[in-house]
VEXVO-862222 format. One record per residue (C-alpha): residue number from 1; x, y, z. Coordinates in nm, 4 decimals. Layout:
# VEXVO-862222
+-----+----------+----------+----------+
:   i :       xx :       yy :       zz :
+-----+----------+----------+----------+
: NUM :        X :        Y :        Z :
...
+-----+----------+----------+----------+
# end
This chain:
# VEXVO-862222
+-----+----------+----------+----------+
:   i :       xx :       yy :       zz :
+-----+----------+----------+----------+
:   1 :  -6.4294 :   2.0963 :   5.4980 :
:   2 :  -6.5389 :   2.0307 :   5.1350 :
:   3 :  -6.5407 :   1.6648 :   5.0302 :
:   4 :  -6.3146 :   1.7174 :   4.7295 :
:   5 :  -6.0609 :   1.8784 :   4.9591 :
:   6 :  -6.0712 :   1.6019 :   5.2212 :
:   7 :  -6.0093 :   1.3445 :   4.9494 :
:   8 :  -5.6808 :   1.5192 :   4.8711 :
:   9 :  -5.5554 :   1.5329 :   5.2299 :
:  10 :  -5.2428 :   1.3473 :   5.3281 :
:  11 :  -5.4235 :   1.1119 :   5.5645 :
:  12 :  -5.1052 :   0.9295 :   5.6605 :
:  13 :  -4.9578 :   1.2508 :   5.7968 :
:  14 :  -5.2812 :   1.3482 :   5.9706 :
:  15 :  -5.3300 :   1.0094 :   6.1391 :
:  16 :  -4.9662 :   1.0050 :   6.2529 :
:  17 :  -5.0056 :   1.3489 :   6.4124 :
:  18 :  -5.3295 :   1.2419 :   6.5845 :
:  19 :  -5.1559 :   0.9323 :   6.7221 :
:  20 :  -4.8775 :   1.1493 :   6.8636 :
:  21 :  -5.1274 :   1.3789 :   7.0358 :
:  22 :  -5.3062 :   1.0803 :   7.1911 :
:  23 :  -4.9780 :   0.9418 :   7.3237 :
:  24 :  -4.8874 :   1.2875 :   7.4496 :
:  25 :  -5.2147 :   1.3273 :   7.6416 :
:  26 :  -5.1692 :   0.9867 :   7.8045 :
:  27 :  -4.8126 :   1.0666 :   7.9050 :
:  28 :  -4.9049 :   1.4113 :   8.0388 :
:  29 :  -5.1809 :   1.2592 :   8.2516 :
:  30 :  -4.9431 :   0.9941 :   8.3837 :
:  31 :  -4.6762 :   1.2540 :   8.4677 :
:  32 :  -4.9098 :   1.4974 :   8.6461 :
:  33 :  -5.2038 :   1.2979 :   8.7875 :
:  34 :  -5.0429 :   1.2304 :   9.1264 :
:  35 :  -4.9997 :   1.6026 :   9.1906 :
:  36 :  -5.2685 :   1.7734 :   8.9834 :
:  37 :  -5.5173 :   1.5034 :   8.8909 :
:  38 :  -5.6589 :   1.5561 :   8.5418 :
:  39 :  -5.6161 :   1.9355 :   8.5361 :
:  40 :  -5.3206 :   1.9502 :   8.2983 :
:  41 :  -5.4720 :   1.6801 :   8.0801 :
:  42 :  -5.7886 :   1.8898 :   8.0437 :
:  43 :  -5.5835 :   2.1972 :   7.9536 :
:  44 :  -5.3853 :   1.9985 :   7.6980 :
:  45 :  -5.7064 :   1.8666 :   7.5432 :
:  46 :  -5.8200 :   2.2270 :   7.5019 :
:  47 :  -5.4939 :   2.3111 :   7.3254 :
:  48 :  -5.5265 :   2.0026 :   7.1045 :
:  49 :  -5.8828 :   2.0990 :   7.0096 :
:  50 :  -5.7786 :   2.4558 :   6.9276 :
:  51 :  -5.4804 :   2.3202 :   6.7370 :
:  52 :  -5.6999 :   2.0944 :   6.5240 :
:  53 :  -5.9277 :   2.3883 :   6.4422 :
:  54 :  -5.6200 :   2.5889 :   6.3418 :
:  55 :  -5.4897 :   2.2962 :   6.1363 :
:  56 :  -5.8181 :   2.2720 :   5.9460 :
:  57 :  -5.8350 :   2.6487 :   5.8958 :
:  58 :  -5.4829 :   2.6681 :   5.7535 :
:  59 :  -5.5415 :   2.3599 :   5.5363 :
:  60 :  -5.8326 :   2.5104 :   5.3430 :
:  61 :  -5.6408 :   2.8300 :   5.2621 :
:  62 :  -5.3997 :   2.8380 :   4.9695 :
:  63 :  -5.0562 :   2.8644 :   5.1311 :
:  64 :  -4.9536 :   3.1334 :   4.8818 :
:  65 :  -5.2098 :   3.3651 :   5.0402 :
:  66 :  -5.0474 :   3.3040 :   5.3762 :
:  67 :  -4.7069 :   3.3785 :   5.2259 :
:  68 :  -4.8381 :   3.7230 :   5.1322 :
:  69 :  -4.9186 :   3.7815 :   5.5003 :
:  70 :  -4.5800 :   3.6555 :   5.6202 :
:  71 :  -4.4117 :   3.9963 :   5.6479 :
:  72 :  -4.6780 :   4.1541 :   5.8726 :
:  73 :  -4.6953 :   3.8336 :   6.0787 :
:  74 :  -4.3164 :   3.8355 :   6.1176 :
:  75 :  -4.3339 :   4.1992 :   6.2237 :
:  76 :  -4.6014 :   4.1096 :   6.4804 :
:  77 :  -4.3830 :   3.8288 :   6.6187 :
:  78 :  -4.0878 :   4.0677 :   6.6429 :
:  79 :  -4.3052 :   4.3184 :   6.8291 :
:  80 :  -4.4097 :   4.0475 :   7.0763 :
:  81 :  -4.0443 :   3.9560 :   7.1305 :
:  82 :  -3.9747 :   4.3172 :   7.2260 :
:  83 :  -4.2762 :   4.3183 :   7.4581 :
:  84 :  -4.1669 :   3.9983 :   7.6317 :
:  85 :  -3.8331 :   4.1558 :   7.7267 :
:  86 :  -4.0170 :   4.4218 :   7.9278 :
:  87 :  -4.3318 :   4.2494 :   8.0480 :
:  88 :  -4.2433 :   3.8825 :   8.0125 :
:  89 :  -4.3155 :   3.6212 :   8.2758 :
:  90 :  -3.9880 :   3.5166 :   8.4432 :
:  91 :  -3.9379 :   3.1395 :   8.4733 :
:  92 :  -3.6034 :   2.9945 :   8.5831 :
:  93 :  -3.4095 :   3.3060 :   8.4842 :
:  94 :  -3.5630 :   3.3458 :   8.1391 :
:  95 :  -3.8328 :   3.5834 :   8.0145 :
:  96 :  -4.0025 :   3.3920 :   7.7346 :
:  97 :  -4.3740 :   3.4171 :   7.8108 :
:  98 :  -4.6324 :   3.6950 :   7.7910 :
:  99 :  -4.8975 :   3.6417 :   8.0601 :
: 100 :  -5.2557 :   3.6607 :   7.9323 :
: 101 :  -5.4679 :   3.5894 :   8.2377 :
: 102 :  -5.4308 :   3.2185 :   8.3244 :
: 103 :  -5.2402 :   3.1511 :   8.0016 :
: 104 :  -4.8841 :   3.2258 :   7.8930 :
: 105 :  -4.7972 :   3.2900 :   7.5274 :
: 106 :  -4.4459 :   3.2191 :   7.4022 :
: 107 :  -4.3693 :   3.4499 :   7.1050 :
: 108 :  -4.0575 :   3.2527 :   7.0085 :
: 109 :  -4.2811 :   2.9593 :   6.9108 :
: 110 :  -4.4864 :   3.1763 :   6.6768 :
: 111 :  -4.1648 :   3.3185 :   6.5323 :
: 112 :  -4.0571 :   2.9757 :   6.4062 :
: 113 :  -4.3498 :   2.9501 :   6.1682 :
: 114 :  -4.3402 :   3.3198 :   6.0828 :
: 115 :  -3.9801 :   3.2970 :   5.9644 :
: 116 :  -4.0463 :   2.9803 :   5.7647 :
: 117 :  -4.3361 :   3.1464 :   5.5827 :
: 118 :  -4.1397 :   3.4638 :   5.5209 :
: 119 :  -3.8263 :   3.2866 :   5.3972 :
: 120 :  -4.0380 :   3.0622 :   5.1736 :
: 121 :  -4.1836 :   3.3613 :   4.9918 :
: 122 :  -3.8691 :   3.5740 :   4.9988 :
: 123 :  -3.6360 :   3.3057 :   4.8619 :
: 124 :  -3.8881 :   3.1801 :   4.6045 :
: 125 :  -3.9018 :   3.5215 :   4.4357 :
: 126 :  -3.5217 :   3.5321 :   4.4221 :
: 127 :  -3.4483 :   3.1753 :   4.3207 :
: 128 :  -3.2367 :   3.2911 :   4.0271 :
: 129 :  -3.0055 :   3.4659 :   4.2777 :
: 130 :  -2.9512 :   3.1479 :   4.4808 :
: 131 :  -2.5800 :   3.1318 :   4.3956 :
: 132 :  -2.5278 :   3.4927 :   4.4963 :
: 133 :  -2.3677 :   3.5372 :   4.8387 :
: 134 :  -2.5581 :   3.8634 :   4.8719 :
: 135 :  -2.8879 :   3.6725 :   4.8926 :
: 136 :  -2.7461 :   3.4598 :   5.1736 :
: 137 :  -2.6481 :   3.7687 :   5.3709 :
: 138 :  -2.9755 :   3.9500 :   5.3042 :
: 139 :  -3.1870 :   3.6563 :   5.4191 :
: 140 :  -2.9612 :   3.6167 :   5.7233 :
: 141 :  -3.0230 :   3.9797 :   5.8159 :
: 142 :  -3.3992 :   3.9222 :   5.8139 :
: 143 :  -3.3561 :   3.6162 :   6.0351 :
: 144 :  -3.0956 :   3.7813 :   6.2568 :
: 145 :  -3.3020 :   4.0658 :   6.4059 :
: 146 :  -3.5767 :   3.8564 :   6.5716 :
: 147 :  -3.3232 :   3.5852 :   6.6570 :
: 148 :  -3.1151 :   3.8327 :   6.8571 :
: 149 :  -3.4285 :   3.9284 :   7.0498 :
: 150 :  -3.4846 :   3.5619 :   7.1348 :
: 151 :  -3.1213 :   3.5316 :   7.2390 :
: 152 :  -3.1687 :   3.8230 :   7.4795 :
: 153 :  -3.4419 :   3.6404 :   7.6765 :
: 154 :  -3.2019 :   3.4423 :   7.7160 :
: 155 :  -3.2775 :   3.1402 :   7.4989 :
: 156 :  -2.9982 :   2.9533 :   7.3222 :
: 157 :  -3.2019 :   2.6634 :   7.1861 :
: 158 :  -3.4454 :   2.8510 :   6.9632 :
: 159 :  -3.1747 :   3.0598 :   6.7856 :
: 160 :  -2.9893 :   2.7388 :   6.6998 :
: 161 :  -3.3117 :   2.5909 :   6.5607 :
: 162 :  -3.3834 :   2.9043 :   6.3544 :
: 163 :  -3.0281 :   2.9021 :   6.2173 :
: 164 :  -3.0583 :   2.5362 :   6.1117 :
: 165 :  -3.3971 :   2.6004 :   5.9505 :
: 166 :  -3.2479 :   2.8953 :   5.7635 :
: 167 :  -2.9568 :   2.6809 :   5.6427 :
: 168 :  -3.1969 :   2.4099 :   5.5256 :
: 169 :  -3.4135 :   2.6492 :   5.3288 :
: 170 :  -3.1109 :   2.8169 :   5.1677 :
: 171 :  -2.9804 :   2.4742 :   5.0679 :
: 172 :  -3.3242 :   2.3794 :   4.9293 :
: 173 :  -3.3379 :   2.6909 :   4.7107 :
: 174 :  -2.9954 :   2.6102 :   4.5656 :
: 175 :  -2.7473 :   2.8229 :   4.7602 :
: 176 :  -2.3838 :   2.7196 :   4.7303 :
: 177 :  -2.2663 :   2.4815 :   5.0007 :
: 178 :  -1.9422 :   2.6791 :   5.0286 :
: 179 :  -2.1386 :   2.9956 :   5.1125 :
: 180 :  -2.3452 :   2.8172 :   5.3761 :
: 181 :  -2.0351 :   2.6491 :   5.5153 :
: 182 :  -1.8609 :   2.9864 :   5.5485 :
: 183 :  -2.1552 :   3.1286 :   5.7445 :
: 184 :  -2.1711 :   2.8205 :   5.9676 :
: 185 :  -1.7967 :   2.8465 :   6.0374 :
: 186 :  -1.8287 :   3.2171 :   6.1182 :
: 187 :  -2.1046 :   3.1448 :   6.3703 :
: 188 :  -1.8951 :   2.8697 :   6.5256 :
: 189 :  -1.6110 :   3.1168 :   6.5725 :
: 190 :  -1.8494 :   3.3731 :   6.7229 :
: 191 :  -1.9800 :   3.1128 :   6.9659 :
: 192 :  -1.6254 :   3.0175 :   7.0633 :
: 193 :  -1.5403 :   3.3829 :   7.1246 :
: 194 :  -1.8583 :   3.4350 :   7.3289 :
: 195 :  -1.7663 :   3.1328 :   7.5389 :
: 196 :  -1.4108 :   3.2505 :   7.5982 :
: 197 :  -1.5149 :   3.6087 :   7.6802 :
: 198 :  -1.7842 :   3.4870 :   7.9235 :
: 199 :  -2.0619 :   3.6459 :   7.7196 :
: 200 :  -2.2355 :   3.3120 :   7.7632 :
: 201 :  -2.3337 :   3.3082 :   8.1298 :
: 202 :  -2.1826 :   3.0561 :   8.3739 :
: 203 :  -2.5136 :   2.8760 :   8.4374 :
: 204 :  -2.5637 :   2.8436 :   8.0612 :
: 205 :  -2.2173 :   2.6910 :   8.0259 :
: 206 :  -2.2985 :   2.4451 :   8.3017 :
: 207 :  -2.6201 :   2.3402 :   8.1292 :
: 208 :  -2.4410 :   2.2983 :   7.7961 :
: 209 :  -2.1648 :   2.0805 :   7.9424 :
: 210 :  -2.3495 :   1.8897 :   8.2175 :
: 211 :  -2.4542 :   1.6122 :   7.9786 :
: 212 :  -2.0890 :   1.5109 :   7.9301 :
: 213 :  -2.0423 :   1.4407 :   8.3013 :
: 214 :  -2.3684 :   1.4565 :   8.4993 :
: 215 :  -2.1983 :   1.2951 :   8.8013 :
: 216 :  -1.9848 :   1.6066 :   8.8487 :
: 217 :  -2.2889 :   1.7917 :   8.9876 :
: 218 :  -2.5430 :   1.5169 :   9.0619 :
: 219 :  -2.7783 :   1.7373 :   9.2666 :
: 220 :  -2.7398 :   2.0470 :   9.0505 :
: 221 :  -2.7046 :   2.0704 :   8.6731 :
: 222 :  -2.6654 :   1.6931 :   8.6413 :
: 223 :  -2.9874 :   1.6103 :   8.8297 :
: 224 :  -3.2277 :   1.6241 :   8.5342 :
: 225 :  -3.0149 :   1.4020 :   8.3164 :
: 226 :  -2.9415 :   1.1457 :   8.5899 :
: 227 :  -3.3092 :   1.1088 :   8.6747 :
: 228 :  -3.3983 :   1.0959 :   8.3069 :
: 229 :  -3.1575 :   0.8089 :   8.2433 :
: 230 :  -3.2819 :   0.6244 :   8.5518 :
: 231 :  -3.6433 :   0.6588 :   8.4362 :
: 232 :  -3.5750 :   0.5433 :   8.0797 :
: 233 :  -3.3481 :   0.2611 :   8.1937 :
: 234 :  -3.6094 :   0.1302 :   8.4381 :
: 235 :  -3.8501 :   0.0772 :   8.1488 :
: 236 :  -3.6380 :  -0.2075 :   8.0057 :
: 237 :  -3.7946 :  -0.3720 :   7.6988 :
: 238 :  -4.1696 :  -0.3437 :   7.7523 :
: 239 :  -4.1929 :  -0.0787 :   8.0238 :
: 240 :  -4.3430 :  -0.0762 :   8.3708 :
: 241 :  -4.6929 :  -0.0277 :   8.2320 :
: 242 :  -4.9113 :   0.2711 :   8.1562 :
: 243 :  -4.9545 :   0.4967 :   8.4631 :
: 244 :  -4.7217 :   0.2700 :   8.6637 :
: 245 :  -4.3899 :   0.4513 :   8.6292 :
: 246 :  -4.2365 :   0.5153 :   8.9713 :
: 247 :  -4.0209 :   0.8048 :   8.8543 :
: 248 :  -4.3283 :   0.9681 :   8.7014 :
: 249 :  -4.5529 :   0.9171 :   9.0034 :
: 250 :  -4.2941 :   1.0431 :   9.2490 :
: 251 :  -4.1916 :   1.3425 :   9.0323 :
: 252 :  -3.8196 :   1.2648 :   9.0364 :
: 253 :  -3.7770 :   1.4050 :   8.6849 :
: 254 :  -3.8298 :   1.7841 :   8.6685 :
: 255 :  -4.0400 :   1.9223 :   8.3816 :
: 256 :  -4.1402 :   1.5689 :   8.2855 :
: 257 :  -4.4671 :   1.6741 :   8.1222 :
: 258 :  -4.2869 :   1.9278 :   7.9001 :
: 259 :  -3.9177 :   1.9012 :   7.8102 :
: 260 :  -3.8690 :   1.5521 :   7.9582 :
: 261 :  -4.1911 :   1.3867 :   7.8404 :
: 262 :  -3.9899 :   1.1196 :   7.6578 :
: 263 :  -3.8729 :   0.9844 :   7.9959 :
: 264 :  -4.2343 :   0.8943 :   8.0770 :
: 265 :  -4.2594 :   0.7102 :   7.7450 :
: 266 :  -3.9362 :   0.5214 :   7.8120 :
: 267 :  -4.0281 :   0.4269 :   8.1696 :
: 268 :  -4.3881 :   0.3190 :   8.1107 :
: 269 :  -4.3767 :   0.1852 :   7.7542 :
: 270 :  -4.0150 :   0.0668 :   7.7490 :
: 271 :  -3.7829 :   0.0260 :   7.4535 :
: 272 :  -4.0602 :  -0.1092 :   7.2318 :
: 273 :  -4.2915 :   0.1827 :   7.3033 :
: 274 :  -4.0121 :   0.4371 :   7.2587 :
: 275 :  -3.9121 :   0.2904 :   6.9217 :
: 276 :  -4.2774 :   0.2867 :   6.8139 :
: 277 :  -4.3122 :   0.6544 :   6.9035 :
: 278 :  -3.9953 :   0.7400 :   6.7111 :
: 279 :  -4.1273 :   0.5389 :   6.4155 :
: 280 :  -4.4407 :   0.7560 :   6.4098 :
: 281 :  -4.2194 :   1.0650 :   6.4144 :
: 282 :  -4.0202 :   0.9121 :   6.1297 :
: 283 :  -4.3421 :   0.8718 :   5.9326 :
: 284 :  -4.4294 :   1.2393 :   5.9909 :
: 285 :  -4.0855 :   1.3455 :   5.8678 :
: 286 :  -4.1090 :   1.1153 :   5.5646 :
: 287 :  -4.4461 :   1.2566 :   5.4625 :
: 288 :  -4.3185 :   1.6118 :   5.5158 :
: 289 :  -4.0241 :   1.5462 :   5.2850 :
: 290 :  -4.2541 :   1.3855 :   5.0289 :
: 291 :  -4.4765 :   1.6938 :   5.0333 :
: 292 :  -4.1700 :   1.9134 :   4.9814 :
: 293 :  -4.0605 :   1.6976 :   4.6864 :
: 294 :  -4.4002 :   1.7130 :   4.5143 :
: 295 :  -4.4895 :   2.0786 :   4.5825 :
: 296 :  -4.6200 :   2.2664 :   4.2792 :
: 297 :  -4.3868 :   2.5661 :   4.3232 :
: 298 :  -4.0676 :   2.6809 :   4.4887 :
: 299 :  -4.2442 :   2.8533 :   4.7783 :
: 300 :  -4.4268 :   2.5330 :   4.8717 :
: 301 :  -4.1095 :   2.3290 :   4.8466 :
: 302 :  -3.9163 :   2.5701 :   5.0676 :
: 303 :  -4.1892 :   2.6001 :   5.3315 :
: 304 :  -4.2269 :   2.2224 :   5.3547 :
: 305 :  -3.8469 :   2.1872 :   5.3794 :
: 306 :  -3.8342 :   2.4455 :   5.6591 :
: 307 :  -4.1127 :   2.2739 :   5.8519 :
: 308 :  -3.9377 :   1.9381 :   5.8136 :
: 309 :  -3.6162 :   2.0883 :   5.9497 :
: 310 :  -3.8036 :   2.2450 :   6.2428 :
: 311 :  -3.9675 :   1.9145 :   6.3334 :
: 312 :  -3.6414 :   1.7228 :   6.2980 :
: 313 :  -3.4466 :   1.9591 :   6.5236 :
: 314 :  -3.7186 :   1.9452 :   6.7893 :
: 315 :  -3.7254 :   1.5653 :   6.7860 :
: 316 :  -3.3482 :   1.5121 :   6.7801 :
: 317 :  -3.2739 :   1.7684 :   7.0521 :
: 318 :  -3.5564 :   1.6619 :   7.2837 :
: 319 :  -3.4915 :   1.2885 :   7.2609 :
: 320 :  -3.1150 :   1.3406 :   7.2526 :
: 321 :  -3.1086 :   1.5407 :   7.5759 :
: 322 :  -3.3183 :   1.2837 :   7.7642 :
: 323 :  -3.0711 :   1.0143 :   7.6568 :
: 324 :  -2.7650 :   1.2169 :   7.7574 :
: 325 :  -2.6511 :   1.2667 :   7.3989 :
: 326 :  -2.7108 :   1.6444 :   7.3864 :
: 327 :  -2.7157 :   1.9416 :   7.6238 :
: 328 :  -3.0326 :   1.9889 :   7.8255 :
: 329 :  -3.2329 :   2.2612 :   7.6495 :
: 330 :  -3.5935 :   2.3703 :   7.6776 :
: 331 :  -3.7224 :   2.2243 :   7.3517 :
: 332 :  -4.0555 :   2.0371 :   7.3621 :
: 333 :  -4.1330 :   1.7148 :   7.1792 :
: 334 :  -4.3793 :   1.8078 :   6.9002 :
: 335 :  -4.7438 :   1.7072 :   6.9599 :
: 336 :  -4.6443 :   1.5160 :   7.2751 :
: 337 :  -4.5132 :   1.7700 :   7.5291 :
: 338 :  -4.7518 :   1.9790 :   7.7374 :
: 339 :  -4.7922 :   2.3394 :   7.6239 :
: 340 :  -5.0183 :   2.5581 :   7.4161 :
: 341 :  -4.7843 :   2.7781 :   7.2133 :
: 342 :  -4.5873 :   2.4855 :   7.0725 :
: 343 :  -4.9002 :   2.2778 :   7.0075 :
: 344 :  -5.0665 :   2.5572 :   6.8093 :
: 345 :  -4.7460 :   2.6251 :   6.6150 :
: 346 :  -4.6977 :   2.2592 :   6.5239 :
: 347 :  -5.0630 :   2.2111 :   6.4274 :
: 348 :  -5.0472 :   2.5206 :   6.2062 :
: 349 :  -4.7303 :   2.3774 :   6.0492 :
: 350 :  -4.9135 :   2.0531 :   5.9676 :
: 351 :  -5.1959 :   2.2613 :   5.8204 :
: 352 :  -4.9415 :   2.4307 :   5.5934 :
: 353 :  -4.8081 :   2.0929 :   5.4850 :
: 354 :  -5.1618 :   1.9781 :   5.4048 :
: 355 :  -5.2283 :   2.2978 :   5.2087 :
: 356 :  -4.9128 :   2.2444 :   5.0036 :
: 357 :  -5.0127 :   1.8837 :   4.9445 :
: 358 :  -5.3722 :   1.9447 :   4.8351 :
: 359 :  -5.2856 :   2.2425 :   4.6152 :
: 360 :  -5.0485 :   2.0417 :   4.3980 :
: 361 :  -5.3360 :   2.0497 :   4.1501 :
: 362 :  -5.6119 :   2.3010 :   4.1020 :
: 363 :  -5.9217 :   2.2226 :   4.3092 :
: 364 :  -6.2697 :   2.3030 :   4.1793 :
: 365 :  -6.5784 :   2.2918 :   4.3961 :
+-----+----------+----------+----------+
# end
């Protein structure tokens, strides 16, 4: 990477992301070492290395060039979503992964960044139409097609995230709050109707409501949450110590290296460690917002806003579900949870933020 470019990097953001990946690798090793030794840690290190290469590659490219490729990339993501419905790898009743030998690719993760890039370019060229309700509906149509494919997997969490990202980017471009509120209300009514007509499946309803009363089904839908709260509560102030968490060693918490990775943090590092981790996430969000505020053009501002919204939703939902404040959904903790598709997506997102940051001014080599 050229020296003049590295001098313009947002090093605070980069160091914060690297710290999160280090914590994530430690937590993944702690959660899986009793059963799999260092195998998953080694795989995660591979994903981190590939992610850093992707981050650097995206950083050195002017983000406006990537915006020009957003439509074909979005089309490719949509094609993969169609493929996954027919050839996808079935896990716990959902087809979300395309098997590629020993690896599984999750197209919905790629879609998140594809839509952010596309909406950034699309809305930037129509900024003068921001107050027009027609622009809101047109952009929603573009988002709606791939989102419905994700919903068919079935996956309820990702569509909600995409909808919130869309709302954020429309708000950032200057759309009327009344227009956005009307759309949000319409979706709430549609969700209510889907619930009442049993379009939402019974097991999905149970997962969405289990967090309100996990004791009602302690060995079924309430099991994950009960064990999560036990693990976090046992950490007290300073935690049981790195690699010493009993819940982690004995695998009481399902999916603890992925969706429930925060329980390992709470148990082994305690309240202090958990707050420190959230503070690092807060720093990432702060720098993302700062990059959005100082972007040289509308496209950069919108893309940075969309990425900030994506990160925020991931963090709030993941931490919230482990604390019993939100429904249990399959949404990883960025840079910390085990998994390749999400790691590559998040690293590419940070690369986009860096590109927006360094291209605030013209760079000459």
